[in-house]
N, CA and C of each residue as an Amber inpcrd file, in Angstrom:
protein
   288
   0.8370000  -1.1690000  -0.0010000   0.0100000  -0.0140000   0.0030000
   0.8900000   1.2440000   0.0080000   0.5910000   2.1760000  -0.8740000
   1.3390000   3.4380000  -0.9510000   0.9470000   4.3470000   0.1890000
   1.9210000   5.0710000   0.7620000   1.6130000   6.0340000   1.8070000
   1.0960000   7.3240000   1.1370000   0.2730000   8.0120000   1.8460000
  -0.2970000   9.2690000   1.3420000   0.8270000  10.3350000   1.2500000
   0.7960000  11.1010000   0.2060000   1.7780000  12.1820000   0.0710000
   1.5330000  13.2410000   1.1040000   2.5890000  13.7570000   1.6880000
   2.5160000  14.8580000   2.6360000   2.6030000  16.1800000   1.8940000
   1.7570000  17.0880000   2.2170000   1.8340000  18.3980000   1.6190000
   1.4510000  19.4510000   2.6690000   1.7710000  20.6580000   2.3710000
   1.4570000  21.7450000   3.2950000   1.0790000  23.0040000   2.5230000
   0.2510000  23.7860000   3.1580000  -0.0370000  25.1390000   2.6730000
   0.3360000  26.0990000   3.7930000   1.2710000  26.9330000   3.5450000
   1.6970000  27.9290000   4.5570000   0.9930000  29.2640000   4.2200000
   0.2950000  29.8330000   5.1940000  -0.4550000  31.0420000   4.9970000
   0.3740000  32.2010000   5.5500000   0.5630000  33.2260000   4.7640000
   1.4310000  34.3660000   5.1070000   0.6910000  35.6670000   4.7470000
   0.8900000  36.6950000   5.5020000   0.4740000  38.0360000   5.0810000
   1.6760000  38.9570000   4.9430000   1.5960000  39.8770000   4.0480000
   2.7060000  40.8230000   3.8040000   2.0500000  42.2450000   3.7300000
   2.8150000  43.2690000   4.0620000   2.2420000  44.5940000   4.0900000
   1.8950000  45.1820000   2.7290000   2.5640000  44.6390000   1.6830000
   2.2580000  45.1600000   0.3320000   2.6200000  44.0910000  -0.7170000
   2.1990000  44.3670000  -1.9410000   2.4030000  43.3620000  -3.0100000
   3.9080000  43.2140000  -3.3670000   4.7020000  44.2460000  -3.2670000
   6.1370000  44.1700000  -3.5460000   6.8090000  43.1860000  -2.5950000
   6.5070000  43.2540000  -1.3280000   7.1120000  42.3180000  -0.3620000
   6.5340000  40.9180000  -0.5320000   5.2510000  40.7770000  -0.8120000
   4.6450000  39.4650000  -1.0260000   5.2820000  38.7700000  -2.2140000
   5.5070000  39.5390000  -3.2840000   6.1650000  38.9850000  -4.4970000
   7.6040000  38.5440000  -4.1780000   8.3120000  39.3810000  -3.3870000
   9.6610000  39.0270000  -3.0080000   9.7330000  37.7560000  -2.1880000
   8.7980000  37.5940000  -1.2250000   8.7440000  36.3550000  -0.4410000
   8.4180000  35.1510000  -1.3350000   7.4880000  35.3140000  -2.2500000
   7.1260000  34.2090000  -3.1580000   8.3170000  33.8290000  -4.0390000
   9.0190000  34.8330000  -4.5750000  10.1730000  34.5360000  -5.4270000
  11.2970000  33.8380000  -4.6410000  11.5290000  34.3260000  -3.3980000
  12.5660000  33.7020000  -2.5740000  12.2380000  32.2490000  -2.2830000
  10.9990000  31.9660000  -1.9680000  10.5910000  30.5660000  -1.6820000
  10.6440000  29.7000000  -2.9280000  10.2410000  30.2630000  -4.0660000
  10.2950000  29.4830000  -5.3310000  11.7280000  29.1890000  -5.7400000
  12.5920000  30.2170000  -5.6820000  13.9990000  30.0230000  -6.0700000
  14.7070000  29.0170000  -5.1340000  14.3380000  29.0080000  -3.8730000
  14.9230000  28.0650000  -2.9200000  14.2550000  26.7150000  -2.9840000
  13.2770000  26.5770000  -3.8900000  12.5260000  25.3150000  -4.0770000
  11.8700000  24.8280000  -2.8020000  11.4630000  25.7960000  -1.9560000
  10.7300000  25.4420000  -0.7570000   9.2280000  25.2420000  -1.0780000
   8.7780000  25.8680000  -2.1350000   7.3910000  25.7700000  -2.5170000
   7.2600000  25.4840000  -4.0030000   6.0840000  24.9540000  -4.3750000
   5.8060000  24.7170000  -5.8020000   4.9770000  25.8340000  -6.3960000
   4.2330000  26.5400000  -5.5150000   3.3080000  27.5420000  -5.9980000
   3.0650000  28.5990000  -4.9240000   2.8950000  29.8170000  -5.3180000
   2.4930000  30.9180000  -4.4420000   1.2630000  31.5980000  -4.9850000
   0.2440000  31.7410000  -4.1950000  -0.9680000  32.4360000  -4.5960000
  -1.0220000  33.7390000  -3.7980000  -1.0560000  34.8880000  -4.4760000
  -1.0990000  36.1700000  -3.8200000  -2.4350000  36.8430000  -4.0380000
  -3.0230000  37.2860000  -2.9110000  -4.3290000  37.9730000  -2.9850000
  -4.1410000  39.3370000  -2.3650000  -4.1250000  40.3780000  -3.2050000
  -3.8750000  41.7350000  -2.6650000  -5.1340000  42.3110000  -1.9990000
  -4.9160000  43.3220000  -1.1350000  -5.9240000  44.1510000  -0.5450000
  -6.9230000  43.3700000   0.3380000  -6.4100000  42.4990000   1.1830000
  -7.2980000  41.9020000   2.2020000  -7.3590000  42.8600000   3.3740000
  -8.4360000  42.7980000   4.1000000  -8.5780000  43.6200000   5.2910000
  -8.1780000  42.8070000   6.4990000  -7.2030000  43.3010000   7.2760000
  -6.7150000  42.6140000   8.4390000  -6.9660000  43.4280000   9.7190000
  -7.2620000  42.7020000  10.7980000  -7.4600000  43.3130000  12.1190000
  -6.5150000  42.6110000  13.0480000  -5.7730000  43.3560000  13.8630000
  -4.6760000  42.7710000  14.6300000  -4.2830000  43.6750000  15.7720000
  -3.5640000  43.0540000  16.7400000  -2.9980000  43.8220000  17.8410000
  -1.6950000  44.4590000  17.3620000  -1.4910000  45.7370000  17.6640000
  -0.2300000  46.4130000  17.3290000   0.0750000  47.3940000  18.4490000
   1.1640000  47.2290000  19.1000000   1.6380000  48.0860000  20.1800000
   0.5400000  48.3620000  21.2150000  -0.0950000  47.2900000  21.6540000
  -1.0970000  47.3630000  22.7040000  -2.4780000  47.7970000  22.2730000
  -2.7160000  48.0370000  20.9930000  -4.0250000  48.4900000  20.5240000
  -4.4650000  47.5860000  19.3710000  -5.7940000  47.5190000  19.2040000
  -6.3240000  46.7900000  18.0400000  -6.3340000  47.7550000  16.8790000
  -5.7050000  47.3210000  15.7820000  -5.5900000  48.1290000  14.5910000
  -6.2300000  47.3570000  13.4150000  -6.3550000  48.0340000  12.2660000
  -6.7900000  47.3850000  11.0420000  -6.0580000  48.0400000   9.8630000
  -5.9740000  47.2750000   8.7850000  -5.3240000  47.7990000   7.5770000
  -5.4330000  46.7990000   6.4520000  -4.8990000  47.1390000   5.2980000
  -4.8790000  46.2220000   4.1830000  -3.5230000  45.5510000   4.0690000
  -3.5390000  44.3040000   3.6810000  -2.3560000  43.5170000   3.5010000
  -2.5260000  42.6610000   2.2400000  -1.4900000  41.9110000   1.9220000
  -1.5350000  40.9380000   0.8460000  -1.5420000  39.5850000   1.5050000
  -2.4310000  38.7410000   1.1520000  -2.5110000  37.3560000   1.6420000
  -1.7930000  36.4420000   0.6790000  -0.9550000  35.5460000   1.2000000
  -0.2250000  34.6470000   0.3150000  -0.4080000  33.1680000   0.8550000
  -0.6580000  32.2830000  -0.0880000  -0.7280000  30.8950000   0.2320000
   0.4520000  30.2290000  -0.5060000   1.3580000  29.5730000   0.2310000
   2.4810000  28.8880000  -0.3380000   2.1830000  27.3930000  -0.2590000
   2.2900000  26.7120000  -1.3990000   1.9690000  25.2720000  -1.4700000
   3.1760000  24.4480000  -1.9150000   3.2870000  23.2750000  -1.2990000
   4.3070000  22.3300000  -1.7090000   4.1090000  20.9920000  -1.0010000
   4.7120000  19.9580000  -1.5980000   4.7830000  18.6690000  -0.9100000
   5.9060000  18.7610000   0.0830000   5.6280000  18.4080000   1.3260000
   6.5940000  18.4150000   2.4000000   7.3490000  19.7160000   2.5020000
   6.6460000  20.8380000   2.4980000   7.2620000  22.1600000   2.6530000
   7.9330000  22.2380000   4.0400000   9.0870000  22.8740000   4.0990000
   9.8170000  23.0450000   5.3270000   9.4590000  24.3620000   5.9480000
   8.8490000  24.3590000   7.1640000   8.2870000  25.5680000   7.7240000
   8.9760000  26.0870000   8.9570000   9.9930000  25.4690000   9.4820000
  10.6100000  26.0100000  10.6640000   9.7760000  25.7820000  11.9160000
   8.8630000  26.7200000  12.2510000   8.0250000  26.6060000  13.4340000
   6.6070000  26.3100000  12.9730000   6.3560000  25.2370000  12.2440000
   5.0290000  24.9380000  11.7020000   3.9760000  24.9600000  12.7760000
   2.8450000  25.5590000  12.4320000   1.7220000  25.5630000  13.3360000
   1.7300000  26.6750000  14.3370000   2.7770000  27.4510000  14.4350000
   2.8500000  28.5140000  15.4320000   2.6280000  29.8470000  14.7450000
   2.0990000  30.8020000  15.4400000   1.8700000  32.1240000  14.8890000
   3.1790000  32.6920000  14.3540000   3.1170000  33.2640000  13.1630000
   4.3060000  33.8980000  12.5730000   5.1720000  32.9310000  11.8160000
   4.7450000  31.6810000  11.6250000   5.5450000  30.6750000  10.9170000
   5.6660000  31.0510000   9.4340000   6.8340000  30.8280000   8.8900000
   7.0750000  31.0450000   7.4890000   8.1100000  29.9830000   7.0730000
   8.1650000  29.6850000   5.7790000   9.2200000  28.7640000   5.3810000
  10.5690000  29.2200000   5.9560000  11.3230000  28.2570000   6.4530000
  12.5390000  28.5630000   7.2530000  13.4680000  29.5440000   6.5690000
  13.7610000  29.4060000   5.2830000  14.7290000  30.3100000   4.7010000
  14.1260000  31.7210000   4.5470000  12.8490000  31.8780000   4.5010000
  12.2410000  33.1980000   4.3560000  12.4440000  34.0470000   5.6440000
  12.5780000  33.3670000   6.7910000  12.8270000  34.1060000   8.0160000
  14.1530000  34.8270000   7.9550000  15.0670000  34.4030000   7.0680000
  16.3780000  34.9680000   6.9930000  16.6380000  35.8160000   5.7880000
  15.5670000  36.1600000   5.0210000  15.7380000  36.9780000   3.8370000
  15.8700000  38.4240000   4.1630000  15.3120000  38.8510000   5.3200000
  15.3260000  40.2590000   5.6870000  14.2810000  41.0610000   4.8950000
  13.4510000  40.3680000   4.1110000  12.4350000  41.0090000   3.2940000
  11.3130000  41.5030000   4.1670000  10.8750000  40.7050000   5.1010000
   9.6890000  41.0390000   5.9080000   9.7160000  40.2700000   7.2110000
   9.5240000  40.9520000   8.2870000   9.5450000  40.3250000   9.6130000
   8.2940000  40.7960000  10.3600000   7.2830000  39.9000000  10.5360000
   6.0280000  40.2780000  11.1670000   6.2190000  40.7430000  12.6170000
   5.2490000  41.4990000  13.0640000   5.2770000  42.0090000  14.4490000
   5.4200000  40.9250000  15.4450000   4.8040000  39.7640000  15.2390000
   4.8830000  38.6180000  16.1660000   6.3360000  38.1890000  16.3940000
   7.1420000  38.1850000  15.3100000   8.5530000  37.8040000  15.4200000
   9.3850000  38.9290000  15.9940000   8.9230000  40.1300000  15.8640000
   9.6200000  41.3170000  16.4290000   9.3340000  41.4650000  17.9200000
   8.3800000  40.7260000  18.4210000   8.0140000  40.7870000  19.8290000
   7.0790000  41.9490000  20.1390000   6.3640000  42.4280000  19.1420000
   5.4310000  43.5390000  19.3470000   4.0200000  43.0140000  19.5890000
């Protein structure tokens, strides 16, 4: 009997389309993902510096078989190599 293929979808938000595209390209070039889906202008509500804020962001879905995520399942998770690109670092990882 064949084992089921493992796959993952990593959900990420970015502050703008330029950064979302850079994250997608970094993950694709590193072969961490097979596909990136970018959805611009989503409305997000979040805690920021002790207050509830809202704004627009870009939503990204990264897909791959056995994607490597570093801290999978935890808030702020991203494919491991993306954490080191310096392209974008969410407030959760900055400790805000």
